Jmol script that loads the backbone (N, CA, C; Angstrom):
load data "model"
ATOM      1  N   UNK A   1     101.887  79.704 147.208  1.00  0.00           N
ATOM      2  CA  UNK A   1     101.810  78.768 146.109  1.00  0.00           C
ATOM      3  C   UNK A   1     102.657  77.548 146.472  1.00  0.00           C
ATOM      4  N   UNK A   2     102.106  76.363 146.277  1.00  0.00           N
ATOM      5  CA  UNK A   2     102.812  75.135 146.638  1.00  0.00           C
ATOM      6  C   UNK A   2     103.900  74.798 145.612  1.00  0.00           C
ATOM      7  N   UNK A   3     104.772  73.879 145.977  1.00  0.00           N
ATOM      8  CA  UNK A   3     105.840  73.447 145.063  1.00  0.00           C
ATOM      9  C   UNK A   3     105.246  72.837 143.799  1.00  0.00           C
ATOM     10  N   UNK A   4     104.153  72.070 143.981  1.00  0.00           N
ATOM     11  CA  UNK A   4     103.500  71.438 142.834  1.00  0.00           C
ATOM     12  C   UNK A   4     102.973  72.498 141.869  1.00  0.00           C
ATOM     13  N   UNK A   5     102.318  73.512 142.398  1.00  0.00           N
ATOM     14  CA  UNK A   5     101.777  74.587 141.555  1.00  0.00           C
ATOM     15  C   UNK A   5     102.900  75.317 140.820  1.00  0.00           C
ATOM     16  N   UNK A   6     104.011  75.538 141.508  1.00  0.00           N
ATOM     17  CA  UNK A   6     105.156  76.194 140.870  1.00  0.00           C
ATOM     18  C   UNK A   6     105.725  75.334 139.747  1.00  0.00           C
ATOM     19  N   UNK A   7     105.765  74.020 139.965  1.00  0.00           N
ATOM     20  CA  UNK A   7     106.269  73.110 138.929  1.00  0.00           C
ATOM     21  C   UNK A   7     105.359  73.131 137.705  1.00  0.00           C
ATOM     22  N   UNK A   8     104.057  73.064 137.938  1.00  0.00           N
ATOM     23  CA  UNK A   8     103.094  73.103 136.830  1.00  0.00           C
ATOM     24  C   UNK A   8     103.218  74.415 136.071  1.00  0.00           C
ATOM     25  N   UNK A   9     103.351  75.520 136.797  1.00  0.00           N
ATOM     26  CA  UNK A   9     103.496  76.836 136.166  1.00  0.00           C
ATOM     27  C   UNK A   9     104.785  76.905 135.350  1.00  0.00           C
ATOM     28  N   UNK A  10     105.845  76.323 135.881  1.00  0.00           N
ATOM     29  CA  UNK A  10     107.145  76.310 135.196  1.00  0.00           C
ATOM     30  C   UNK A  10     107.047  75.562 133.863  1.00  0.00           C
ATOM     31  N   UNK A  11     106.361  74.428 133.883  1.00  0.00           N
ATOM     32  CA  UNK A  11     106.197  73.644 132.647  1.00  0.00           C
ATOM     33  C   UNK A  11     105.279  74.375 131.671  1.00  0.00           C
ATOM     34  N   UNK A  12     104.171  74.897 132.156  1.00  0.00           N
ATOM     35  CA  UNK A  12     103.211  75.570 131.279  1.00  0.00           C
ATOM     36  C   UNK A  12     103.760  76.867 130.685  1.00  0.00           C
ATOM     37  N   UNK A  13     104.732  77.475 131.352  1.00  0.00           N
ATOM     38  CA  UNK A  13     105.345  78.680 130.802  1.00  0.00           C
ATOM     39  C   UNK A  13     106.476  78.330 129.830  1.00  0.00           C
ATOM     40  N   UNK A  14     106.691  77.036 129.617  1.00  0.00           N
ATOM     41  CA  UNK A  14     107.709  76.517 128.692  1.00  0.00           C
ATOM     42  C   UNK A  14     109.116  77.008 129.062  1.00  0.00           C
ATOM     43  N   UNK A  15     109.399  76.974 130.346  1.00  0.00           N
ATOM     44  CA  UNK A  15     110.698  77.397 130.859  1.00  0.00           C
ATOM     45  C   UNK A  15     111.811  76.508 130.316  1.00  0.00           C
ATOM     46  N   UNK A  16     112.958  77.100 130.060  1.00  0.00           N
ATOM     47  CA  UNK A  16     114.098  76.329 129.562  1.00  0.00           C
ATOM     48  C   UNK A  16     114.856  75.652 130.700  1.00  0.00           C
ATOM     49  N   UNK A  17     114.359  75.779 131.921  1.00  0.00           N
ATOM     50  CA  UNK A  17     115.032  75.206 133.080  1.00  0.00           C
ATOM     51  C   UNK A  17     114.352  73.941 133.601  1.00  0.00           C
ATOM     52  N   UNK A  18     113.436  73.355 132.838  1.00  0.00           N
ATOM     53  CA  UNK A  18     112.732  72.152 133.267  1.00  0.00           C
ATOM     54  C   UNK A  18     113.647  70.948 133.093  1.00  0.00           C
ATOM     55  N   UNK A  19     113.704  70.110 134.121  1.00  0.00           N
ATOM     56  CA  UNK A  19     114.561  68.943 134.108  1.00  0.00           C
ATOM     57  C   UNK A  19     113.741  67.688 133.821  1.00  0.00           C
ATOM     58  N   UNK A  20     114.412  66.626 133.394  1.00  0.00           N
ATOM     59  CA  UNK A  20     113.736  65.371 133.063  1.00  0.00           C
ATOM     60  C   UNK A  20     112.982  64.823 134.274  1.00  0.00           C
ATOM     61  N   UNK A  21     113.596  64.876 135.438  1.00  0.00           N
ATOM     62  CA  UNK A  21     112.965  64.339 136.649  1.00  0.00           C
ATOM     63  C   UNK A  21     111.642  65.044 136.953  1.00  0.00           C
ATOM     64  N   UNK A  22     111.557  66.330 136.647  1.00  0.00           N
ATOM     65  CA  UNK A  22     110.325  67.081 136.884  1.00  0.00           C
ATOM     66  C   UNK A  22     109.236  66.650 135.910  1.00  0.00           C
ATOM     67  N   UNK A  23     109.607  66.454 134.651  1.00  0.00           N
ATOM     68  CA  UNK A  23     108.640  65.987 133.649  1.00  0.00           C
ATOM     69  C   UNK A  23     108.146  64.595 134.041  1.00  0.00           C
ATOM     70  N   UNK A  24     109.057  63.748 134.445  1.00  0.00           N
ATOM     71  CA  UNK A  24     108.706  62.385 134.866  1.00  0.00           C
ATOM     72  C   UNK A  24     107.720  62.424 136.029  1.00  0.00           C
ATOM     73  N   UNK A  25     107.995  63.263 137.008  1.00  0.00           N
ATOM     74  CA  UNK A  25     107.130  63.367 138.187  1.00  0.00           C
ATOM     75  C   UNK A  25     105.713  63.785 137.803  1.00  0.00           C
ATOM     76  N   UNK A  26     105.604  64.765 136.923  1.00  0.00           N
ATOM     77  CA  UNK A  26     104.283  65.252 136.508  1.00  0.00           C
ATOM     78  C   UNK A  26     103.528  64.187 135.729  1.00  0.00           C
ATOM     79  N   UNK A  27     104.181  63.586 134.747  1.00  0.00           N
ATOM     80  CA  UNK A  27     103.491  62.581 133.930  1.00  0.00           C
ATOM     81  C   UNK A  27     103.082  61.365 134.756  1.00  0.00           C
ATOM     82  N   UNK A  28     103.941  60.917 135.660  1.00  0.00           N
ATOM     83  CA  UNK A  28     103.595  59.767 136.496  1.00  0.00           C
ATOM     84  C   UNK A  28     102.459  60.104 137.457  1.00  0.00           C
ATOM     85  N   UNK A  29     102.356  61.349 137.879  1.00  0.00           N
ATOM     86  CA  UNK A  29     101.256  61.734 138.765  1.00  0.00           C
ATOM     87  C   UNK A  29      99.910  61.678 138.045  1.00  0.00           C
ATOM     88  N   UNK A  30      99.944  61.810 136.710  1.00  0.00           N
ATOM     89  CA  UNK A  30      98.722  61.721 135.912  1.00  0.00           C
ATOM     90  C   UNK A  30      98.473  60.310 135.381  1.00  0.00           C
ATOM     91  N   UNK A  31      99.213  59.344 135.876  1.00  0.00           N
ATOM     92  CA  UNK A  31      98.950  57.945 135.534  1.00  0.00           C
ATOM     93  C   UNK A  31      99.766  57.384 134.392  1.00  0.00           C
ATOM     94  N   UNK A  32     100.721  58.119 133.885  1.00  0.00           N
ATOM     95  CA  UNK A  32     101.576  57.611 132.818  1.00  0.00           C
ATOM     96  C   UNK A  32     102.655  56.712 133.409  1.00  0.00           C
ATOM     97  N   UNK A  33     103.025  55.675 132.677  1.00  0.00           N
ATOM     98  CA  UNK A  33     104.102  54.779 133.094  1.00  0.00           C
ATOM     99  C   UNK A  33     105.285  54.980 132.162  1.00  0.00           C
ATOM    100  N   UNK A  34     106.468  55.072 132.751  1.00  0.00           N
ATOM    101  CA  UNK A  34     107.672  55.300 131.960  1.00  0.00           C
ATOM    102  C   UNK A  34     108.292  53.974 131.530  1.00  0.00           C
ATOM    103  N   UNK A  35     108.659  53.905 130.267  1.00  0.00           N
ATOM    104  CA  UNK A  35     109.395  52.765 129.717  1.00  0.00           C
ATOM    105  C   UNK A  35     110.750  53.280 129.273  1.00  0.00           C
ATOM    106  N   UNK A  36     111.791  52.683 129.800  1.00  0.00           N
ATOM    107  CA  UNK A  36     113.157  53.089 129.442  1.00  0.00           C
ATOM    108  C   UNK A  36     113.493  52.612 128.034  1.00  0.00           C
ATOM    109  N   UNK A  37     114.396  53.310 127.362  1.00  0.00           N
ATOM    110  CA  UNK A  37     114.793  52.886 126.017  1.00  0.00           C
ATOM    111  C   UNK A  37     115.566  51.579 126.077  1.00  0.00           C
ATOM    112  N   UNK A  38     115.463  50.797 125.018  1.00  0.00           N
ATOM    113  CA  UNK A  38     116.179  49.520 124.988  1.00  0.00           C
ATOM    114  C   UNK A  38     117.663  49.752 124.764  1.00  0.00           C
ATOM    115  N   UNK A  39     118.026  50.126 123.585  1.00  0.00           N
ATOM    116  CA  UNK A  39     119.452  50.380 123.338  1.00  0.00           C
ATOM    117  C   UNK A  39     119.592  51.425 122.247  1.00  0.00           C
ATOM    118  N   UNK A  40     120.547  52.299 122.431  1.00  0.00           N
ATOM    119  CA  UNK A  40     120.839  53.297 121.414  1.00  0.00           C
ATOM    120  C   UNK A  40     119.951  54.520 121.415  1.00  0.00           C
ATOM    121  N   UNK A  41     118.924  54.525 122.228  1.00  0.00           N
ATOM    122  CA  UNK A  41     118.016  55.672 122.253  1.00  0.00           C
ATOM    123  C   UNK A  41     118.140  56.397 123.588  1.00  0.00           C
ATOM    124  N   UNK A  42     117.906  57.680 123.554  1.00  0.00           N
ATOM    125  CA  UNK A  42     117.947  58.467 124.787  1.00  0.00           C
ATOM    126  C   UNK A  42     116.544  58.915 125.199  1.00  0.00           C
ATOM    127  N   UNK A  43     115.520  58.453 124.492  1.00  0.00           N
ATOM    128  CA  UNK A  43     114.150  58.881 124.754  1.00  0.00           C
ATOM    129  C   UNK A  43     113.413  57.829 125.593  1.00  0.00           C
ATOM    130  N   UNK A  44     112.810  58.278 126.676  1.00  0.00           N
ATOM    131  CA  UNK A  44     111.933  57.427 127.468  1.00  0.00           C
ATOM    132  C   UNK A  44     110.512  57.651 126.959  1.00  0.00           C
ATOM    133  N   UNK A  45     109.722  56.597 126.946  1.00  0.00           N
ATOM    134  CA  UNK A  45     108.354  56.695 126.478  1.00  0.00           C
ATOM    135  C   UNK A  45     107.414  56.604 127.661  1.00  0.00           C
ATOM    136  N   UNK A  46     106.489  57.542 127.739  1.00  0.00           N
ATOM    137  CA  UNK A  46     105.472  57.548 128.789  1.00  0.00           C
ATOM    138  C   UNK A  46     104.162  57.119 128.157  1.00  0.00           C
ATOM    139  N   UNK A  47     103.535  56.093 128.741  1.00  0.00           N
ATOM    140  CA  UNK A  47     102.288  55.559 128.192  1.00  0.00           C
ATOM    141  C   UNK A  47     101.190  55.540 129.241  1.00  0.00           C
ATOM    142  N   UNK A  48      99.975  55.793 128.747  1.00  0.00           N
ATOM    143  CA  UNK A  48      98.779  55.712 129.586  1.00  0.00           C
ATOM    144  C   UNK A  48      97.672  55.158 128.714  1.00  0.00           C
ATOM    145  N   UNK A  49      96.900  54.244 129.249  1.00  0.00           N
ATOM    146  CA  UNK A  49      95.817  53.631 128.497  1.00  0.00           C
ATOM    147  C   UNK A  49      94.852  54.698 127.996  1.00  0.00           C
ATOM    148  N   UNK A  50      94.559  54.651 126.706  1.00  0.00           N
ATOM    149  CA  UNK A  50      93.621  55.596 126.106  1.00  0.00           C
ATOM    150  C   UNK A  50      94.242  56.912 125.675  1.00  0.00           C
ATOM    151  N   UNK A  51      95.550  57.070 125.874  1.00  0.00           N
ATOM    152  CA  UNK A  51      96.227  58.313 125.507  1.00  0.00           C
ATOM    153  C   UNK A  51      97.405  58.008 124.584  1.00  0.00           C
ATOM    154  N   UNK A  52      97.760  58.979 123.789  1.00  0.00           N
ATOM    155  CA  UNK A  52      98.912  58.822 122.901  1.00  0.00           C
ATOM    156  C   UNK A  52     100.192  58.786 123.731  1.00  0.00           C
ATOM    157  N   UNK A  53     101.145  57.943 123.334  1.00  0.00           N
ATOM    158  CA  UNK A  53     102.410  57.907 124.070  1.00  0.00           C
ATOM    159  C   UNK A  53     103.207  59.194 123.862  1.00  0.00           C
ATOM    160  N   UNK A  54     104.020  59.518 124.865  1.00  0.00           N
ATOM    161  CA  UNK A  54     104.867  60.708 124.810  1.00  0.00           C
ATOM    162  C   UNK A  54     106.306  60.267 124.989  1.00  0.00           C
ATOM    163  N   UNK A  55     107.158  60.593 124.022  1.00  0.00           N
ATOM    164  CA  UNK A  55     108.583  60.279 124.112  1.00  0.00           C
ATOM    165  C   UNK A  55     109.334  61.539 124.526  1.00  0.00           C
ATOM    166  N   UNK A  56     110.111  61.420 125.594  1.00  0.00           N
ATOM    167  CA  UNK A  56     110.856  62.566 126.118  1.00  0.00           C
ATOM    168  C   UNK A  56     112.317  62.154 126.276  1.00  0.00           C
ATOM    169  N   UNK A  57     113.253  62.954 125.753  1.00  0.00           N
ATOM    170  CA  UNK A  57     114.664  62.608 125.904  1.00  0.00           C
ATOM    171  C   UNK A  57     115.135  62.841 127.338  1.00  0.00           C
ATOM    172  N   UNK A  58     116.117  62.065 127.744  1.00  0.00           N
ATOM    173  CA  UNK A  58     116.663  62.222 129.088  1.00  0.00           C
ATOM    174  C   UNK A  58     117.702  63.333 129.141  1.00  0.00           C
ATOM    175  N   UNK A  59     117.880  64.055 128.041  1.00  0.00           N
ATOM    176  CA  UNK A  59     118.805  65.184 128.008  1.00  0.00           C
ATOM    177  C   UNK A  59     118.214  66.345 128.794  1.00  0.00           C
ATOM    178  N   UNK A  60     119.068  67.180 129.329  1.00  0.00           N
ATOM    179  CA  UNK A  60     118.587  68.357 130.038  1.00  0.00           C
ATOM    180  C   UNK A  60     119.275  69.583 129.496  1.00  0.00           C
ATOM    181  N   UNK A  61     118.607  70.693 129.400  1.00  0.00           N
ATOM    182  CA  UNK A  61     117.199  70.911 129.724  1.00  0.00           C
ATOM    183  C   UNK A  61     116.280  70.329 128.647  1.00  0.00           C
ATOM    184  N   UNK A  62     115.026  70.156 128.991  1.00  0.00           N
ATOM    185  CA  UNK A  62     114.029  69.616 128.070  1.00  0.00           C
ATOM    186  C   UNK A  62     113.653  70.718 127.078  1.00  0.00           C
ATOM    187  N   UNK A  63     113.633  70.366 125.802  1.00  0.00           N
ATOM    188  CA  UNK A  63     113.319  71.354 124.767  1.00  0.00           C
ATOM    189  C   UNK A  63     111.831  71.692 124.750  1.00  0.00           C
ATOM    190  N   UNK A  64     111.529  72.855 124.194  1.00  0.00           N
ATOM    191  CA  UNK A  64     110.173  73.409 124.189  1.00  0.00           C
ATOM    192  C   UNK A  64     109.160  72.477 123.517  1.00  0.00           C
ATOM    193  N   UNK A  65     109.545  71.813 122.459  1.00  0.00           N
ATOM    194  CA  UNK A  65     108.618  70.919 121.760  1.00  0.00           C
ATOM    195  C   UNK A  65     108.086  69.813 122.652  1.00  0.00           C
ATOM    196  N   UNK A  66     108.940  69.277 123.503  1.00  0.00           N
ATOM    197  CA  UNK A  66     108.518  68.227 124.431  1.00  0.00           C
ATOM    198  C   UNK A  66     107.674  68.811 125.556  1.00  0.00           C
ATOM    199  N   UNK A  67     108.030  70.031 125.979  1.00  0.00           N
ATOM    200  CA  UNK A  67     107.245  70.680 127.031  1.00  0.00           C
ATOM    201  C   UNK A  67     105.827  70.987 126.550  1.00  0.00           C
ATOM    202  N   UNK A  68     105.678  71.276 125.266  1.00  0.00           N
ATOM    203  CA  UNK A  68     104.342  71.516 124.713  1.00  0.00           C
ATOM    204  C   UNK A  68     103.460  70.274 124.855  1.00  0.00           C
ATOM    205  N   UNK A  69     104.045  69.096 124.622  1.00  0.00           N
ATOM    206  CA  UNK A  69     103.282  67.851 124.767  1.00  0.00           C
ATOM    207  C   UNK A  69     102.865  67.635 126.223  1.00  0.00           C
ATOM    208  N   UNK A  70     103.778  67.914 127.146  1.00  0.00           N
ATOM    209  CA  UNK A  70     103.473  67.757 128.574  1.00  0.00           C
ATOM    210  C   UNK A  70     102.434  68.787 129.001  1.00  0.00           C
ATOM    211  N   UNK A  71     102.532  69.993 128.470  1.00  0.00           N
ATOM    212  CA  UNK A  71     101.557  71.045 128.777  1.00  0.00           C
ATOM    213  C   UNK A  71     100.159  70.627 128.329  1.00  0.00           C
ATOM    214  N   UNK A  72     100.053  69.988 127.171  1.00  0.00           N
ATOM    215  CA  UNK A  72      98.760  69.505 126.683  1.00  0.00           C
ATOM    216  C   UNK A  72      98.172  68.473 127.640  1.00  0.00           C
ATOM    217  N   UNK A  73      99.021  67.605 128.172  1.00  0.00           N
ATOM    218  CA  UNK A  73      98.560  66.607 129.140  1.00  0.00           C
ATOM    219  C   UNK A  73      98.025  67.304 130.383  1.00  0.00           C
ATOM    220  N   UNK A  74      98.765  68.284 130.890  1.00  0.00           N
ATOM    221  CA  UNK A  74      98.349  69.012 132.089  1.00  0.00           C
ATOM    222  C   UNK A  74      96.998  69.690 131.855  1.00  0.00           C
ATOM    223  N   UNK A  75      96.859  70.341 130.706  1.00  0.00           N
ATOM    224  CA  UNK A  75      95.610  71.042 130.400  1.00  0.00           C
ATOM    225  C   UNK A  75      94.440  70.074 130.234  1.00  0.00           C
ATOM    226  N   UNK A  76      94.671  68.930 129.583  1.00  0.00           N
ATOM    227  CA  UNK A  76      93.579  67.966 129.402  1.00  0.00           C
ATOM    228  C   UNK A  76      93.183  67.337 130.737  1.00  0.00           C
ATOM    229  N   UNK A  77      94.133  67.097 131.616  1.00  0.00           N
ATOM    230  CA  UNK A  77      93.834  66.555 132.936  1.00  0.00           C
ATOM    231  C   UNK A  77      93.046  67.575 133.764  1.00  0.00           C
ATOM    232  N   UNK A  78      93.394  68.848 133.620  1.00  0.00           N
ATOM    233  CA  UNK A  78      92.663  69.895 134.338  1.00  0.00           C
ATOM    234  C   UNK A  78      91.214  69.954 133.857  1.00  0.00           C
ATOM    235  N   UNK A  79      90.994  69.804 132.540  1.00  0.00           N
ATOM    236  CA  UNK A  79      89.638  69.789 132.007  1.00  0.00           C
ATOM    237  C   UNK A  79      88.863  68.579 132.519  1.00  0.00           C
ATOM    238  N   UNK A  80      89.531  67.431 132.589  1.00  0.00           N
ATOM    239  CA  UNK A  80      88.872  66.214 133.096  1.00  0.00           C
ATOM    240  C   UNK A  80      88.471  66.390 134.551  1.00  0.00           C
ATOM    241  N   UNK A  81      89.318  67.047 135.348  1.00  0.00           N
ATOM    242  CA  UNK A  81      89.002  67.288 136.755  1.00  0.00           C
ATOM    243  C   UNK A  81      87.797  68.216 136.899  1.00  0.00           C
ATOM    244  N   UNK A  82      87.704  69.220 136.012  1.00  0.00           N
ATOM    245  CA  UNK A  82      86.584  70.153 136.065  1.00  0.00           C
ATOM    246  C   UNK A  82      85.279  69.476 135.673  1.00  0.00           C
ATOM    247  N   UNK A  83      85.343  68.530 134.742  1.00  0.00           N
ATOM    248  CA  UNK A  83      84.153  67.855 134.257  1.00  0.00           C
ATOM    249  C   UNK A  83      83.647  66.795 135.229  1.00  0.00           C
ATOM    250  N   UNK A  84      84.505  66.323 136.120  1.00  0.00           N
ATOM    251  CA  UNK A  84      84.086  65.278 137.082  1.00  0.00           C
ATOM    252  C   UNK A  84      83.284  65.817 138.221  1.00  0.00           C
TER     253      UNK A  84
END
end "model"
wireframe off; spacefill off
backbone 0.3
color backbone group
């Protein structure tokens, strides 16, 4: 199993050991662009044309609620790949 597959599995299993850098890597690989917070916020916003924005805090570890949003992105991208 490749490192990428292990990372995807780690996120999809909602592991409490997922780091911000790993979430960033996955979302950017699917075409999302990260926007840093202006001031006073710890949440970075990931945006992709045609998709709802995802706000993820830079705190570690990433909480399950945020991992659920990333998991939905992974699953929808997998469906898009199957349909192509």
